[in-house]
N, C-alpha and C positions, 0 to 999 in steps of 0.2 A: 504494500500500500504506500509505503514511503517513497517509492520510485515515481509515483504519479504526481508528486508535488516537488517543488524546488526546495532545496535544503535551507534557503534563506527565508522562506515563508513558513508561517505556522501551518501545521497540518491539521485539517479538520477531520478528526477521527469519528466516523459514524458507522453504524452497521451496514448502511447502504454502500458506503465507500469500501468497506471491507469485503462485501459481497461482490462489488464490481471488480476489485483487485483479484479476488479468487477466480472469477469468471475469466478475466484477462489471462491469468496464469493457465487455466485449463485450455483456453484457445491457443496459447503459445505451445503448450505441450502437445495438443492434437496436431498443430502444424509441424512441430518437430518430428512427429511420427512419419510424416511424409518423406523424410530422408531415407526411409527403408523401403519405399514403394517404387516399383520399377517404372511405372508410367510417369512421365514428368516433362517438364520444360527444360530448356537449356539456359535457365536464368543464372546470371553470374554473381549477383549481390555486391559487385564492386562499388557502385554508386552509393548504395545504402550503407555500406561499411564506412565509406568516407564521410557521409552525412552524420552517422552516429558518432564517429570519432570526433568530428567537428563539434557536435553538440556537447560531448563529454569534456572536450578541451575548453569550451565556452562556459566556464563556471559550473561544470557538472549539470548541464541542462537535461536531466533525465526525462522530464515530461516531453520535450521535443524528440528525444531519442526514442521513447516509447511510441510516440505518434508515427515515426518512421517505421518502426517494427510492426505496428498495427496495420499500416498500409500493406506491408509485405504479406502479413498473415491473411488479411482479407482478400488479397489477390490470389492466394494459393500458390505463390511462386515457389518453385523448386528447381533443382538442377544439380549438376555434378559437383558444385562447390558448396552445397548446402551443409554438409557435415562440418566443413571448415568454417562456414559462417556461424553455425550453432556454437562452435568452440569459441569464436570471437565474442558472441553474445554472452556466453558463460563467463568469459574473462572480464566483461564489463559489469554484468549484473548478477552473476552467481546463481542462475536459475536452474542449473542441472539439465539443460535442454540437450546437450551433446551426449549425455550419458544414458539417454533413454534407449533401452535395448529393442532389438527387433522382436517380432512375434516368433513363436515356436514353429517348427516344421509342421507339426500337427495342425496348428491354427492356419498356416498357409495352405495346407491341404483342404481344410474346410472352406477357406475362401475360394480355392480353385473349384471345388465341387459346387459351391454356391453359384459361381459365375457360369458354370456349365448348365445348371438347371435354369438360371435366369435367361441364358441364351435360348433355351427351349420353352420359354414362357411358363415355366412351372413355378408359379409364385408361392404356392403353399410350401413346397420343398425349400424354396429360397428363404422364406420366413423361418422355417425350422432351423436352417443353418445359421441364420442371423441370431436366433434365440440361443443356439448352442454357443456362439461366440460371445453373446452378451453375458451368459453365465460365467464366462472366463474373463470378463472385464474388457472385452473388445466391442466397440460399436462400429457399425458399417454404414457408410453413406454411399448411395448409388449415384453415379455420374454418367448418365447416358449409357455407354457401352462398357463401362468399367465400374470399379468400386474402390472406395478409400476407407481404410480402417484407422482407428485411433483407440487409445486406451481411455477409459473413463474412471474417475475416482469415486 
């Protein structure tokens, strides 16, 4: 929560603010899980890295740095340098984004089976696979012809 405000200003601690900070962290964690998923873009993250570094040099302007990160997260950007970028974010904010593990081989197999039944329009079977993953702490979002997983807390 303290990252959302500038250190020179008094922080307004409220339950709503705490909930918003927790939701932001969950969004960041779900986005970090994209680093393990094969389909993606070729996003480089170079401009954002420079912007965030500039904001941190500019009197530790964490609200602006977080705004830049939020833009990346909302765009769903990912690419070959994503893990490196997550390590950079962890070095700035210590959020543990780069240490999120991949899902198990069994969970990947369930996702593959789910995709196969989705391709055959078997929505009941697809929902059963989704429920099986949910029991294991994995949520699945459908995106047209593919699916994106993330962990939920």
